C-alpha positions as MATLAB code, in Angstrom:
seq = 'MDATLSGDVVRAGDEARERFYDSSGYGHPVDAGALELAPVEAAHLLYRGDLDAVADPDGTAMDFRAFLTSAAVSEIEFLVYKDLRDRGFYLSPARDGWTDSAAARSAIDDPSVDFVVYPRGSGPWGDEVAYRVAVVSEREAVASSDLGDLVLAVVDEESELTYLETERPEIAGTSDAELPEDVPGELLADRVLLWDPPEALYTNGFYGQPLDDQIGDVIQLSLLEAACLARTGVLDVEGGAGAVVERGQDIEGDRFDRRLRVYEFLRESGLVPKTGYKFGADFRTYADVESVEDLGHSELLVRVLEGGHSFSPRDLALDVRLAHGVRKKMVFALVDGESDDESDGIEWLSVSRLTP';
ca = [
       0.000    0.000    0.000;
       1.245    3.479   -0.924;
       0.522    6.831    0.718;
       0.986   10.534   -0.048;
       2.535   13.277    2.059;
       0.470   16.453    2.148;
       1.617   19.161    4.528;
       2.046   17.553    7.934;
      -0.112   14.468    7.263;
       0.285   11.323    5.221;
      -2.892   10.173    3.515;
      -3.378    6.468    2.900;
      -6.070    4.991    0.655;
      -9.368    3.172    0.844;
      -8.426    0.088    2.874;
      -6.076    1.892    5.255;
      -8.588    2.345    8.071;
      -9.399   -1.327    8.353;
      -5.787   -2.393    7.951;
      -4.036    0.124   10.187;
      -6.506    1.916   12.460;
      -9.058   -0.756   13.322;
      -6.459   -3.441   13.885;
      -3.511   -1.485   15.309;
      -4.582    2.047   16.284;
      -2.590    3.974   13.668;
      -3.775    7.339   12.366;
      -7.025    9.246   12.167;
      -9.944    7.898   10.071;
     -11.381   10.204    7.443;
     -13.877    9.625    4.644;
     -14.567    6.408    2.692;
     -12.224    4.199    4.694;
      -9.175    6.403    4.140;
      -6.762    7.291    6.871;
      -4.605   10.255    7.814;
      -1.294    9.391    9.458;
       1.161   11.592   11.293;
       4.581   11.383    9.592;
       6.023    9.465   12.568;
       3.282    6.842   12.194;
       3.924    6.576    8.466;
       7.658    6.177    9.165;
       6.912    3.279   11.499;
       4.676    1.597    8.927;
       7.404    2.034    6.317;
       9.922    0.539    8.743;
       7.656   -2.479    9.292;
       7.058   -2.901    5.575;
       3.306   -2.275    5.925;
       3.607    0.728    3.627;
       5.577    0.386    0.415;
       6.360    4.075   -0.030;
       5.225    7.598    0.721;
       5.010    9.998   -2.200;
       6.170   13.571   -1.631;
       4.173   16.516   -3.098;
       6.157   16.181   -6.351;
       5.187   12.529   -6.674;
       8.612   11.122   -5.790;
       8.276    7.849   -3.882;
      10.181    7.718   -0.588;
      11.123    4.487    1.128;
      11.835    4.280    4.865;
      15.376    5.625    4.556;
      14.385    8.574    2.387;
      11.356    9.395    4.512;
      13.144    9.212    7.883;
      15.938   11.464    6.637;
      13.498   13.994    5.194;
      12.314   17.099    6.998;
       8.915   15.491    7.562;
       9.994   13.308   10.494;
      11.873   13.907   13.754;
      14.276   11.036   14.282;
      14.051   11.244   18.064;
      10.243   11.119   17.940;
      10.504    8.074   15.686;
      12.833    6.320   18.159;
      10.388    6.890   21.022;
       7.363    5.922   18.921;
       9.041    2.696   17.787;
      10.137    1.825   21.330;
       6.645    2.237   22.759;
       5.158    0.197   19.917;
       7.773   -2.485   20.555;
       6.646   -2.535   24.200;
       3.092   -3.342   23.121;
       1.430    0.076   23.372;
      -0.829    1.844   20.918;
      -0.238    5.586   20.887;
      -1.439    8.687   19.084;
       0.438   11.839   18.128;
      -0.945   14.736   20.154;
      -3.134   16.242   17.463;
      -6.512   17.810   17.999;
      -9.380   15.628   16.805;
      -7.292   12.481   16.268;
      -8.855   10.470   19.068;
     -12.302    9.620   20.386;
     -11.009    9.412   23.960;
     -12.081   12.282   26.223;
      -9.040   11.627   28.404;
      -6.772   11.782   25.359;
      -8.384   14.993   24.112;
      -7.680   16.565   27.486;
      -4.034   15.462   27.266;
      -3.695   16.843   23.749;
      -4.669   20.304   25.005;
      -1.230   20.478   26.634;
       1.282   21.802   24.039;
       4.181   20.026   25.774;
       2.703   16.579   24.987;
       3.979   14.772   21.878;
       2.277   11.379   22.274;
      -0.747   10.031   24.088;
      -0.115    6.422   25.107;
      -3.030    4.095   25.813;
      -3.104    1.197   28.283;
      -2.123   -2.166   26.792;
      -5.165   -3.662   25.114;
      -6.690   -0.244   24.428;
      -6.294    2.393   21.735;
      -7.606    5.730   20.434;
     -11.169    4.377   20.465;
     -11.025    3.813   24.254;
     -11.374    6.316   27.076;
      -8.206    5.774   29.091;
      -4.711    7.216   28.856;
      -1.710    5.467   30.390;
       0.914    8.153   29.750;
       1.278   11.641   28.333;
       4.716   11.678   26.729;
       7.036   14.542   25.813;
      10.069   13.673   23.676;
      13.349   15.491   24.325;
      17.010   15.142   23.464;
      19.444   14.866   26.369;
      20.808   18.277   25.312;
      17.428   20.025   25.340;
      16.398   22.191   28.308;
      12.960   21.494   29.775;
      10.930   24.190   31.527;
       9.636   23.191   34.952;
       6.226   24.617   34.014;
       5.893   21.935   31.307;
       6.340   19.073   33.771;
       3.912   17.283   36.059;
       1.519   14.488   35.020;
       3.909   13.948   32.122;
       6.482   11.360   31.079;
       9.728   12.689   29.649;
      11.134   10.365   27.005;
      14.792   11.361   26.863;
      16.864   10.248   23.880;
      20.589   10.358   24.561;
      23.418   10.800   22.064;
      23.701    7.024   21.546;
      19.939    6.700   20.908;
      19.285    5.036   24.264;
      15.939    5.959   25.845;
      15.219    6.927   29.425;
      11.673    7.515   30.660;
      11.205    9.930   33.561;
       7.794   10.231   35.202;
       6.994   13.715   36.516;
       4.198   14.472   38.961;
       2.879   17.255   41.190;
       2.939   15.448   44.551;
       1.042   16.167   47.739;
       3.507   17.068   50.481;
       2.235   15.872   53.856;
       3.272   13.939   56.928;
       2.181   13.301   60.506;
       5.159   14.650   62.489;
       3.898   17.127   65.093;
       5.968   17.406   68.275;
       4.839   19.549   71.197;
       7.677   21.993   71.868;
       8.569   24.326   74.736;
       8.890   28.110   74.443;
      11.714   30.624   74.933;
      14.583   28.140   74.860;
      17.776   30.226   75.134;
      20.266   29.889   72.283;
      23.525   31.493   71.211;
      24.115   32.589   67.619;
      27.584   31.734   66.337;
      29.125   32.194   62.872;
      26.795   29.839   60.984;
      24.796   27.888   63.564;
      23.068   28.290   66.934;
      24.008   26.407   70.111;
      21.565   25.435   72.829;
      23.592   24.948   76.004;
      20.769   23.560   78.128;
      18.196   22.199   75.665;
      14.918   20.547   76.652;
      14.978   16.875   75.682;
      11.804   17.090   73.577;
      13.384   19.454   71.087;
      15.715   16.826   69.690;
      14.111   13.582   70.864;
      10.569   14.341   69.651;
      10.985   17.249   67.249;
      14.263   16.036   65.707;
      15.636   19.567   65.713;
      19.395   19.965   65.670;
      22.231   17.594   66.366;
      23.778   16.796   69.764;
      27.340   17.955   70.219;
      27.949   14.485   71.616;
      25.827   11.348   71.420;
      24.288   11.897   74.842;
      20.651   12.966   74.974;
      20.389   16.297   76.791;
      23.862   17.384   75.703;
      24.470   20.670   73.885;
      22.362   20.885   70.703;
      23.636   22.462   67.497;
      20.938   24.023   65.302;
      21.379   24.939   61.653;
      20.476   28.504   60.757;
      17.334   27.222   59.007;
      16.211   25.326   62.106;
      17.050   28.281   64.339;
      15.190   30.800   62.159;
      12.107   28.587   62.084;
      12.145   28.016   65.850;
      12.765   31.702   66.588;
       9.850   32.741   64.397;
       7.505   30.382   66.237;
       8.643   31.485   69.729;
      10.413   28.246   70.622;
      13.914   29.765   70.453;
      15.069   32.886   72.265;
      18.242   34.270   70.671;
      19.765   37.737   70.850;
      18.392   39.832   68.009;
      15.479   37.423   67.504;
      14.602   35.630   64.320;
      15.740   38.618   62.279;
      19.321   38.211   63.430;
      19.350   34.538   62.427;
      17.797   35.241   59.033;
      20.232   38.087   58.396;
      23.144   35.778   59.191;
      21.780   33.202   56.751;
      21.357   35.829   54.049;
      24.929   37.038   54.592;
      26.146   33.485   53.954;
      23.794   32.279   51.195;
      22.031   35.353   49.843;
      18.561   34.814   48.352;
      19.106   31.057   48.414;
      18.713   31.112   52.197;
      15.295   32.782   51.901;
      14.110   30.154   49.414;
      15.368   27.297   51.546;
      13.808   28.770   54.687;
      10.411   29.049   52.994;
      10.630   25.418   51.951;
      11.879   24.311   55.376;
       9.002   26.050   57.156;
       6.439   24.687   54.695;
       7.718   21.142   55.223;
       7.504   21.518   58.999;
       4.008   22.990   58.766;
       2.993   20.081   56.506;
       4.016   17.473   59.067;
       7.409   16.488   57.673;
      10.778   16.749   59.361;
      13.451   18.123   57.005;
      17.112   17.431   57.706;
      20.112   18.312   55.597;
      20.436   16.466   52.297;
      24.048   17.493   51.797;
      25.414   13.929   51.681;
      22.980   13.183   48.860;
      23.619   16.355   46.874;
      20.240   17.833   47.847;
      18.964   20.536   50.191;
      16.895   18.266   52.432;
      15.991   14.710   53.220;
      12.589   14.357   54.894;
      10.889   12.110   57.437;
       7.104   11.922   57.286;
       6.177   10.239   60.573;
       8.581   11.190   63.358;
       7.502   10.472   66.929;
      10.934    9.871   68.404;
      14.500    9.817   67.106;
      14.860    6.452   68.833;
      12.450    5.003   66.247;
      13.238    7.243   63.315;
      12.903    4.968   60.315;
      14.029    5.806   56.812;
      13.781    9.211   55.142;
      11.475    9.164   52.135;
      12.221   12.241   50.031;
      15.216   14.121   48.738;
      14.332   17.780   48.177;
      16.211   20.215   45.985;
      15.189   23.890   46.247;
      15.182   25.894   43.019;
      13.901   29.227   41.776;
      10.493   29.266   40.128;
      10.646   29.078   36.342;
      13.730   26.859   36.467;
      14.648   24.936   33.302;
      16.026   21.434   33.786;
      18.742   19.682   31.878;
      17.656   16.061   31.260;
      21.187   15.014   32.227;
      20.828   16.666   35.639;
      17.391   15.128   36.118;
      18.751   11.684   35.305;
      21.598   12.173   37.785;
      19.291   13.295   40.612;
      16.797   10.505   39.974;
      19.465    7.789   39.867;
      21.036    9.062   43.087;
      17.666    9.178   44.877;
      16.763    5.705   43.640;
      20.122    4.368   44.816;
      19.405    5.460   48.391;
      15.715    4.389   48.277;
      14.236    7.870   48.201;
      12.065    9.886   45.855;
      13.450   12.996   44.162;
      11.347   16.108   44.716;
      11.981   19.675   43.568;
      10.624   22.715   45.405;
      10.245   25.614   42.963;
       9.991   28.842   44.926;
       8.445   31.870   43.291;
       5.909   34.590   43.857;
       4.229   35.702   47.049;
       3.386   33.365   49.891;
      -0.192   32.196   50.347;
      -1.992   29.995   52.854;
      -1.940   26.891   50.660;
       1.424   26.751   48.915;
       3.612   29.505   50.403;
       4.551   30.303   46.797;
       6.091   26.854   46.295;
       5.388   24.467   43.433;
       6.297   20.833   43.997;
       7.574   18.480   41.320;
       8.607   14.852   41.738;
      10.630   12.926   39.159;
      11.234    9.169   39.072;
      12.482    6.550   36.642;
       9.754    4.750   34.693;
       9.764    1.480   32.802;
       6.617    1.598   30.625;
];
């Protein structure tokens, strides 16, 4: 069977609907049993030998090699399309009106989506979507605003594929220690010392780090912990919370303000954030802390970034692999705008490795 390229569609003849759409979910049915195919779909059918050739507007017949190397097809989109087909999925290019699925039509409204992938055993005639896929090269920057409820299909320089699932997670835990008030502390160069700390502060709230391993010993607070505790009246330090925040700003600049907003939001949401330095992140978090004696395993690694950040797929892959290696989930806190009661001006994005 032959087909003809016209603009950004390939039109196949009278028996194409029955042969390609009804049986395998390719293309978009039009009149009299004909079918419109996206160029990437036509390239796959050429590759399989199901199409003999595609004629260009001048009537020149193109085989798979000629068609794939033409301007009509993106080679990285073809690699992702072929891989997902090889894995047993039917999928549609994200084009308006090319699917009967309400869920797929909703996905297609997002300009960052390249393919709508259906659950195995379903296709464009069904009403479920398994994945919304965006195709990128490893060298291509990805705006944070385009991510969330989206799978990034990253094609590296050796044509290997990595799938990264991005979501907008709910950030919540159950940690809620009852703390004392007006605990005296001493501000040093880049931390605060509590010389006579109440036991609950560390044991139940998991604030700070003992100078020695003995409970009740001197507690060292990070500037983030100290600023948070001073703002809530737990810590009494000379100059108040403002002095601690100013010290943090002197050391880190605006980055301290962003990290403090995230730290306070995590605490208010029932999580306990501790430094993520050893993992290359800002924080690691514990969702259900009752006592440090029964602490359990931290669940999230959190990296704090400015709102509007653009990600390198290479950096995403590195963060995700590191988090996976230490049995944690990678989460990004994107800080922008004014605080509000719900989000404190923070957008949350989680990224994890996916095997479709």
